[in-house]
C-alpha positions as a LaTeX table, in Angstrom:
\begin{tabular}{lrrr}
\hline
Residue & $x$ (\AA) & $y$ (\AA) & $z$ (\AA) \\
\hline
Met1 & $-40.08$ & $-1.20$ & 12.32 \\
Ser2 & $-36.99$ & $-2.75$ & 10.90 \\
Ile3 & $-37.52$ & $-6.36$ & 9.40 \\
Phe4 & $-34.18$ & $-7.28$ & 10.91 \\
Gln5 & $-35.28$ & $-7.46$ & 14.63 \\
Tyr6 & $-32.85$ & $-8.98$ & 17.51 \\
Gln7 & $-33.13$ & $-12.49$ & 17.61 \\
Lys8 & $-30.92$ & $-14.46$ & 19.92 \\
Arg9 & $-29.27$ & $-17.67$ & 18.14 \\
Lys10 & $-28.03$ & $-20.89$ & 20.14 \\
Gly11 & $-24.53$ & $-20.06$ & 20.85 \\
Tyr12 & $-24.78$ & $-16.65$ & 20.30 \\
Phe13 & $-22.98$ & $-15.57$ & 23.35 \\
Thr14 & $-20.39$ & $-17.87$ & 22.68 \\
Arg15 & $-19.70$ & $-16.75$ & 19.01 \\
Leu16 & $-19.49$ & $-13.23$ & 20.32 \\
Lys17 & $-17.16$ & $-13.70$ & 23.24 \\
Glu18 & $-14.80$ & $-15.63$ & 20.45 \\
Ala19 & $-15.01$ & $-12.74$ & 18.32 \\
Leu20 & $-14.11$ & $-10.19$ & 21.01 \\
Gln21 & $-11.67$ & $-12.46$ & 22.70 \\
Val22 & $-8.36$ & $-10.66$ & 21.47 \\
Thr23 & $-9.91$ & $-7.08$ & 22.13 \\
Lys24 & $-11.34$ & $-8.29$ & 25.79 \\
Asp25 & $-8.00$ & $-10.12$ & 26.59 \\
Asp26 & $-5.85$ & $-7.11$ & 25.69 \\
Leu27 & $-7.97$ & $-4.37$ & 27.30 \\
Ser28 & $-8.52$ & $-6.63$ & 30.86 \\
His29 & $-4.68$ & $-7.61$ & 30.75 \\
Arg30 & $-3.63$ & $-3.86$ & 30.59 \\
Ile31 & $-6.37$ & $-2.55$ & 33.05 \\
Asp32 & $-5.13$ & $-5.14$ & 35.50 \\
Gln33 & $-1.45$ & $-4.00$ & 34.83 \\
Val34 & $-2.49$ & $-0.47$ & 35.79 \\
Met35 & $-4.78$ & $-0.84$ & 38.58 \\
Gly36 & $-3.03$ & $-3.95$ & 40.14 \\
Thr37 & $-4.90$ & $-6.71$ & 41.79 \\
Gly38 & $-6.27$ & $-4.93$ & 44.97 \\
Ser39 & $-7.18$ & $-1.01$ & 45.69 \\
Ser40 & $-4.72$ & 1.35 & 44.62 \\
Gly41 & $-4.35$ & 5.19 & 44.61 \\
Ile42 & $-5.50$ & 6.53 & 40.94 \\
Thr43 & $-2.63$ & 8.69 & 39.88 \\
Glu44 & $-2.63$ & 11.10 & 36.60 \\
Thr45 & 0.16 & 8.78 & 35.22 \\
Gln46 & $-2.39$ & 5.87 & 35.31 \\
Leu47 & $-5.13$ & 7.89 & 33.76 \\
Glu48 & $-3.04$ & 8.67 & 31.03 \\
Thr49 & $-2.15$ & 4.97 & 30.71 \\
Leu50 & $-5.71$ & 4.29 & 30.49 \\
Glu51 & $-6.49$ & 6.84 & 28.15 \\
Glu52 & $-3.74$ & 5.08 & 25.68 \\
Ile53 & $-5.55$ & 1.65 & 26.24 \\
Leu54 & $-8.85$ & 2.67 & 25.48 \\
Ile55 & $-7.77$ & 4.85 & 22.39 \\
Gly56 & $-6.18$ & 1.52 & 21.18 \\
Cys57 & $-9.02$ & $-0.59$ & 21.03 \\
Asp58 & $-10.76$ & 2.07 & 18.95 \\
Ile59 & $-13.42$ & 3.04 & 21.68 \\
Gly60 & $-12.90$ & 6.91 & 20.48 \\
Val61 & $-11.77$ & 9.89 & 21.98 \\
Lys62 & $-15.06$ & 11.30 & 23.33 \\
Thr63 & $-15.96$ & 8.09 & 25.01 \\
Thr64 & $-12.51$ & 7.85 & 26.32 \\
Leu65 & $-12.32$ & 11.12 & 27.68 \\
Glu66 & $-15.89$ & 10.68 & 29.24 \\
Ile67 & $-14.61$ & 7.51 & 30.99 \\
Leu68 & $-11.56$ & 9.19 & 32.49 \\
Glu69 & $-13.73$ & 12.10 & 33.65 \\
Arg70 & $-16.27$ & 9.50 & 35.49 \\
Thr71 & $-13.32$ & 7.85 & 36.78 \\
Arg72 & $-11.99$ & 11.29 & 38.42 \\
Lys73 & $-15.16$ & 11.60 & 39.81 \\
Ala74 & $-15.59$ & 8.01 & 41.40 \\
Thr75 & $-12.08$ & 8.77 & 43.18 \\
Ser76 & $-12.25$ & 12.21 & 43.90 \\
Asp77 & $-12.87$ & 11.69 & 47.81 \\
Gln78 & $-10.49$ & 8.56 & 48.63 \\
Arg79 & $-8.48$ & 8.18 & 45.40 \\
Phe80 & $-8.52$ & 4.59 & 45.39 \\
Leu81 & $-9.88$ & 2.16 & 43.05 \\
Thr82 & $-9.92$ & $-1.24$ & 42.38 \\
Ser83 & $-9.60$ & $-3.06$ & 38.85 \\
Phe84 & $-13.27$ & $-4.53$ & 39.45 \\
Gln85 & $-14.44$ & $-0.79$ & 40.25 \\
Leu86 & $-12.99$ & 0.39 & 37.12 \\
Arg87 & $-14.38$ & $-2.18$ & 34.59 \\
Arg88 & $-18.08$ & $-1.33$ & 36.39 \\
Thr89 & $-17.30$ & 2.08 & 35.44 \\
Leu90 & $-16.43$ & 1.06 & 31.79 \\
Arg91 & $-19.64$ & $-1.19$ & 31.28 \\
Asp92 & $-21.70$ & 1.60 & 32.82 \\
Cys93 & $-20.47$ & 4.14 & 30.42 \\
Leu94 & $-20.46$ & 1.80 & 27.51 \\
Leu95 & $-24.27$ & 0.46 & 28.11 \\
Glu96 & $-25.25$ & 4.29 & 28.70 \\
Ile97 & $-24.18$ & 5.14 & 25.13 \\
Phe98 & $-25.77$ & 2.03 & 23.55 \\
Ser99 & $-28.66$ & 3.27 & 25.19 \\
Lys100 & $-28.68$ & 6.72 & 23.85 \\
Val101 & $-29.02$ & 5.25 & 20.10 \\
Gly102 & $-32.70$ & 5.45 & 19.03 \\
Glu103 & $-34.68$ & 3.25 & 17.00 \\
Ser104 & $-34.60$ & 4.77 & 13.43 \\
Glu105 & $-37.84$ & 5.44 & 11.78 \\
Val106 & $-38.71$ & 2.54 & 9.54 \\
Glu107 & $-41.65$ & 2.75 & 7.08 \\
Arg108 & $-42.55$ & $-1.27$ & 6.24 \\
Gly109 & $-43.03$ & $-1.84$ & 2.36 \\
Gln110 & $-44.09$ & $-4.53$ & 0.09 \\
Pro111 & $-41.75$ & $-5.84$ & $-1.28$ \\
His112 & $-39.42$ & $-4.47$ & 1.70 \\
Val113 & $-36.78$ & $-2.62$ & $-0.44$ \\
Val114 & $-33.35$ & $-2.84$ & 1.45 \\
Leu115 & $-30.22$ & $-1.19$ & 0.03 \\
Val116 & $-26.80$ & $-2.32$ & 1.31 \\
Val117 & $-23.96$ & 0.44 & 0.63 \\
Gly118 & $-20.46$ & 0.95 & 1.37 \\
Val119 & $-16.86$ & 1.00 & 0.04 \\
Asn120 & $-15.02$ & $-1.62$ & $-1.58$ \\
Gly121 & $-13.84$ & $-4.46$ & 0.45 \\
Val122 & $-16.06$ & $-4.15$ & 3.61 \\
Gly123 & $-17.74$ & $-7.12$ & 2.89 \\
Lys124 & $-21.33$ & $-6.14$ & 1.22 \\
Thr125 & $-21.68$ & $-9.23$ & $-1.11$ \\
Thr126 & $-20.81$ & $-11.56$ & 1.70 \\
Thr127 & $-23.27$ & $-9.84$ & 3.87 \\
Ile128 & $-26.20$ & $-9.61$ & 1.65 \\
Gly129 & $-25.45$ & $-13.47$ & 1.17 \\
Lys130 & $-25.94$ & $-13.65$ & 5.13 \\
Leu131 & $-28.83$ & $-11.09$ & 5.23 \\
Ala132 & $-30.95$ & $-13.35$ & 2.78 \\
His133 & $-29.81$ & $-16.79$ & 4.83 \\
Tyr134 & $-31.12$ & $-14.66$ & 7.82 \\
Leu135 & $-34.76$ & $-13.36$ & 6.53 \\
Ser136 & $-34.98$ & $-17.14$ & 4.89 \\
Ala137 & $-34.95$ & $-18.57$ & 8.27 \\
Gln138 & $-37.86$ & $-16.47$ & 9.31 \\
Asn139 & $-39.59$ & $-17.70$ & 6.42 \\
Gln140 & $-39.48$ & $-14.49$ & 4.49 \\
Glu141 & $-39.30$ & $-14.82$ & 0.61 \\
Val142 & $-36.25$ & $-12.84$ & $-0.50$ \\
Leu143 & $-34.90$ & $-11.69$ & $-3.97$ \\
Ile144 & $-31.23$ & $-10.48$ & $-4.42$ \\
Cys145 & $-30.90$ & $-7.46$ & $-6.82$ \\
Ala146 & $-27.43$ & $-7.60$ & $-8.32$ \\
Ser147 & $-26.68$ & $-4.01$ & $-8.98$ \\
Asp148 & $-23.23$ & $-3.61$ & $-8.49$ \\
Thr149 & $-22.57$ & $-4.02$ & $-12.33$ \\
Phe150 & $-18.74$ & $-2.51$ & $-12.09$ \\
Arg151 & $-17.26$ & $-5.36$ & $-10.72$ \\
Ala152 & $-17.22$ & $-8.23$ & $-12.85$ \\
Ala153 & $-17.22$ & $-10.76$ & $-9.98$ \\
Ala154 & $-20.01$ & $-9.08$ & $-7.71$ \\
Val155 & $-22.78$ & $-10.77$ & $-9.86$ \\
Asp156 & $-21.16$ & $-14.32$ & $-9.79$ \\
Gln157 & $-20.58$ & $-14.03$ & $-6.23$ \\
Leu158 & $-23.95$ & $-12.89$ & $-5.38$ \\
Asp159 & $-25.06$ & $-15.53$ & $-7.58$ \\
Ile160 & $-23.53$ & $-18.38$ & $-5.49$ \\
Trp161 & $-24.89$ & $-16.72$ & $-2.12$ \\
Ala162 & $-28.31$ & $-16.60$ & $-3.49$ \\
Gln163 & $-28.11$ & $-20.52$ & $-4.01$ \\
Arg164 & $-26.83$ & $-20.97$ & $-0.53$ \\
Ser165 & $-29.80$ & $-19.06$ & 1.25 \\
Gly166 & $-32.50$ & $-20.19$ & $-1.32$ \\
Ala167 & $-33.06$ & $-16.68$ & $-2.55$ \\
Asp168 & $-33.99$ & $-15.16$ & $-6.01$ \\
Ile169 & $-31.86$ & $-13.26$ & $-7.67$ \\
Val170 & $-32.11$ & $-10.35$ & $-10.68$ \\
Lys171 & $-28.91$ & $-9.44$ & $-12.83$ \\
Gln172 & $-27.86$ & $-8.15$ & $-15.77$ \\
Thr173 & $-24.90$ & $-7.58$ & $-17.81$ \\
Gln174 & $-21.60$ & $-5.94$ & $-16.57$ \\
Gly175 & $-22.00$ & $-2.14$ & $-17.49$ \\
Ala176 & $-25.51$ & $-2.04$ & $-16.93$ \\
Asp177 & $-27.57$ & 0.91 & $-15.18$ \\
Pro178 & $-27.60$ & $-0.18$ & $-11.61$ \\
Ala179 & $-31.05$ & 1.86 & $-11.37$ \\
Ala180 & $-32.40$ & $-0.20$ & $-14.19$ \\
Val181 & $-31.33$ & $-3.32$ & $-12.36$ \\
Leu182 & $-33.32$ & $-2.53$ & $-9.05$ \\
Tyr183 & $-36.36$ & $-1.56$ & $-11.27$ \\
Asp184 & $-36.51$ & $-4.92$ & $-12.79$ \\
Ala185 & $-35.84$ & $-6.55$ & $-9.37$ \\
Ile186 & $-38.68$ & $-4.54$ & $-7.84$ \\
Ile187 & $-40.85$ & $-5.62$ & $-10.60$ \\
Ala188 & $-40.12$ & $-9.07$ & $-10.50$ \\
Ala189 & $-40.26$ & $-9.11$ & $-6.64$ \\
Arg190 & $-44.17$ & $-7.81$ & $-7.03$ \\
Ala191 & $-44.72$ & $-10.87$ & $-9.57$ \\
Arg192 & $-43.19$ & $-13.20$ & $-7.53$ \\
Ser193 & $-45.03$ & $-12.12$ & $-4.48$ \\
Lys194 & $-41.45$ & $-11.44$ & $-2.55$ \\
Asp195 & $-41.34$ & $-10.19$ & 0.84 \\
Val196 & $-37.90$ & $-8.56$ & 0.77 \\
Val197 & $-35.42$ & $-7.32$ & $-2.05$ \\
Ile198 & $-31.85$ & $-6.78$ & $-0.81$ \\
Thr199 & $-29.87$ & $-4.44$ & $-3.13$ \\
Asp200 & $-26.05$ & $-4.58$ & $-3.99$ \\
Thr201 & $-24.72$ & $-1.79$ & $-4.82$ \\
Ala202 & $-20.95$ & $-0.65$ & $-6.30$ \\
Gly203 & $-18.19$ & 0.18 & $-3.83$ \\
Arg204 & $-18.34$ & 3.88 & $-3.64$ \\
Leu205 & $-15.45$ & 5.74 & $-2.35$ \\
His206 & $-16.72$ & 9.29 & $-1.16$ \\
Ser207 & $-14.55$ & 11.16 & $-3.36$ \\
Lys208 & $-16.49$ & 9.69 & $-6.53$ \\
Ile209 & $-19.00$ & 12.11 & $-6.85$ \\
Asn210 & $-20.58$ & 10.46 & $-10.20$ \\
Leu211 & $-21.15$ & 6.96 & $-8.36$ \\
Met212 & $-22.63$ & 9.10 & $-5.49$ \\
Lys213 & $-24.96$ & 10.79 & $-7.74$ \\
Glu214 & $-25.66$ & 7.02 & $-8.97$ \\
Leu215 & $-26.94$ & 5.95 & $-5.66$ \\
Glu216 & $-29.13$ & 9.09 & $-5.39$ \\
Lys217 & $-30.84$ & 8.03 & $-8.53$ \\
Met218 & $-31.53$ & 4.51 & $-7.41$ \\
Ile219 & $-33.02$ & 5.65 & $-4.34$ \\
Arg220 & $-35.34$ & 7.93 & $-6.79$ \\
Val221 & $-36.26$ & 4.81 & $-8.59$ \\
Ala222 & $-37.07$ & 2.89 & $-5.64$ \\
Ser223 & $-39.18$ & 5.48 & $-4.23$ \\
Arg224 & $-41.32$ & 5.87 & $-7.37$ \\
Glu225 & $-42.07$ & 2.54 & $-7.37$ \\
Ile226 & $-42.88$ & 1.64 & $-3.88$ \\
Asp227 & $-43.56$ & 4.39 & $-1.17$ \\
Gly228 & $-41.01$ & 4.75 & 1.20 \\
Ala229 & $-38.69$ & 2.80 & $-0.83$ \\
Pro230 & $-35.59$ & 2.07 & $-0.19$ \\
His231 & $-37.39$ & 1.27 & 2.99 \\
Glu232 & $-34.09$ & 0.30 & 5.00 \\
Thr233 & $-30.75$ & 1.71 & 3.97 \\
Leu234 & $-27.61$ & $-0.29$ & 5.80 \\
Leu235 & $-24.12$ & 0.84 & 5.78 \\
Ile236 & $-21.63$ & $-1.86$ & 6.27 \\
Leu237 & $-18.34$ & $-1.17$ & 8.05 \\
Asp238 & $-15.32$ & $-2.94$ & 8.00 \\
Ala239 & $-14.05$ & $-3.19$ & 11.99 \\
Thr240 & $-10.56$ & $-3.68$ & 10.90 \\
Thr241 & $-10.34$ & 0.12 & 9.42 \\
Gly242 & $-11.19$ & 1.66 & 12.57 \\
Gln243 & $-11.64$ & 4.98 & 13.00 \\
Asn244 & $-11.44$ & 5.45 & 8.96 \\
Gly245 & $-14.88$ & 3.91 & 8.89 \\
Leu246 & $-16.59$ & 6.60 & 10.66 \\
Val247 & $-15.33$ & 9.42 & 7.98 \\
Gln248 & $-16.68$ & 7.10 & 5.22 \\
Ala249 & $-19.98$ & 6.41 & 7.28 \\
Arg250 & $-20.44$ & 10.47 & 7.58 \\
His251 & $-20.58$ & 10.66 & 3.86 \\
Phe252 & $-23.17$ & 7.86 & 3.03 \\
Leu253 & $-25.23$ & 9.48 & 5.90 \\
Glu254 & $-25.35$ & 12.53 & 3.77 \\
Val255 & $-26.13$ & 10.89 & 0.41 \\
Ala256 & $-28.23$ & 7.52 & 1.32 \\
Gly257 & $-30.18$ & 8.11 & 4.44 \\
Val258 & $-28.51$ & 5.52 & 6.27 \\
Asn259 & $-30.81$ & 3.90 & 9.05 \\
Gly260 & $-28.76$ & 0.66 & 10.01 \\
Ile261 & $-25.10$ & $-0.17$ & 10.49 \\
Ile262 & $-23.40$ & $-3.65$ & 10.08 \\
Ile263 & $-19.88$ & $-4.18$ & 11.10 \\
Thr264 & $-18.08$ & $-6.78$ & 9.37 \\
Lys265 & $-14.82$ & $-8.74$ & 10.41 \\
Leu266 & $-14.94$ & $-8.35$ & 14.23 \\
Asp267 & $-13.07$ & $-11.57$ & 14.37 \\
Gly268 & $-10.08$ & $-10.09$ & 12.43 \\
Thr269 & $-9.49$ & $-6.96$ & 14.74 \\
Ala270 & $-8.02$ & $-6.21$ & 18.45 \\
Lys271 & $-10.08$ & $-3.03$ & 18.15 \\
Gly272 & $-13.47$ & $-4.15$ & 18.76 \\
Gly273 & $-14.27$ & $-1.13$ & 20.62 \\
Ile274 & $-15.07$ & 0.46 & 17.06 \\
Val275 & $-18.52$ & $-1.01$ & 17.84 \\
Val276 & $-19.00$ & 1.82 & 20.48 \\
Ala277 & $-17.24$ & 4.65 & 18.61 \\
Val278 & $-19.73$ & 3.93 & 15.75 \\
Ala279 & $-22.80$ & 3.60 & 18.13 \\
Arg280 & $-21.73$ & 7.26 & 19.84 \\
Glu281 & $-20.69$ & 8.88 & 16.81 \\
Leu282 & $-23.54$ & 8.23 & 14.42 \\
Gly283 & $-26.24$ & 7.39 & 16.68 \\
Ile284 & $-27.58$ & 4.88 & 14.44 \\
Pro285 & $-28.86$ & 1.47 & 15.51 \\
Ile286 & $-26.21$ & $-1.39$ & 14.64 \\
Arg287 & $-28.14$ & $-4.23$ & 13.28 \\
Phe288 & $-25.47$ & $-6.98$ & 13.13 \\
Val289 & $-21.98$ & $-7.79$ & 13.45 \\
Gly290 & $-19.78$ & $-10.06$ & 11.34 \\
Val291 & $-17.52$ & $-12.80$ & 13.04 \\
Gly292 & $-16.80$ & $-14.99$ & 10.29 \\
Glu293 & $-17.19$ & $-15.98$ & 6.66 \\
Gly294 & $-20.20$ & $-18.62$ & 6.75 \\
Leu295 & $-23.76$ & $-18.41$ & 6.54 \\
Glu296 & $-24.29$ & $-18.06$ & 10.34 \\
Asp297 & $-21.59$ & $-16.15$ & 10.97 \\
Met298 & $-23.41$ & $-12.58$ & 11.38 \\
Leu299 & $-24.91$ & $-12.16$ & 14.74 \\
Pro300 & $-27.92$ & $-9.92$ & 15.41 \\
Phe301 & $-26.55$ & $-6.86$ & 17.86 \\
Ser302 & $-27.29$ & $-7.07$ & 21.53 \\
Pro303 & $-25.60$ & $-4.25$ & 23.48 \\
Glu304 & $-25.72$ & $-5.88$ & 26.78 \\
Glu305 & $-24.18$ & $-9.29$ & 25.45 \\
Phe306 & $-21.32$ & $-7.08$ & 23.67 \\
Val307 & $-20.56$ & $-5.45$ & 26.84 \\
Asp308 & $-20.61$ & $-8.82$ & 28.56 \\
Ser309 & $-18.37$ & $-10.16$ & 26.17 \\
Leu310 & $-15.97$ & $-6.91$ & 25.88 \\
Ile311 & $-15.29$ & $-6.36$ & 29.98 \\
Pro312 & $-16.62$ & $-9.20$ & 31.64 \\
Glu313 & $-17.54$ & $-8.41$ & 35.37 \\
\hline
\end{tabular}
């Protein structure tokens, strides 16, 4: 079982709605434009426009085609559909997609080792700080492992986040072996009776074979020291990159055994539908969505509240 279980926070729904406001407004407005305010005949031209709308908010081609097919079936007899009925069809389809995402098998460890992976610029360092804060608020003792030794600023940034979240940190000099830093962090976590080790990694592009091999080395070191480690590998995806994030994700799935997704910068895009595409294409649980830069600006993911925020009834 993941240590990142869904726990609703005060003001959760409001924050999520705010993050998805641009996507929701665009989607709702354009659906109303296509369908009108009352019952209307559905035409192939309208369906083509609906296809453009859905793909435009990054819901994904497969999901879009499924929604269009359901719409055709819903109007196969009378060929009339209201804007409300179309929204209901959309909601049902999205909730069904999320319901098919099974819970990943996660072995609990002591300490519980979490590996955070993703390409440059997706917000790994910030996310680690927020994860540490989230766990600390649940009385978990957290140690941050600064294994991104390639980027000079990464360790300094993690230092600041560790202080803000009340977590310990283990670090070495720039250029040190990341696997060695992780080894030191695991030893320190045991000595200090820490519950969780959250491990930063360098921003790896899937084309950098040597860096991917280094990630494999870190996994080997962790598993040698603690059975089942790393127990959770969280892939960070930037919502603003849209479908390109899925290409990155598939490479990490092959190498790192990813069993959880965090989608950042959801508040900075009009294409919030990417959350749906990630769920459908990857079939891996979405743990959190990022909606800002503050400590509290990472929300545990709820499919029902996401759909309510994106397509209100």
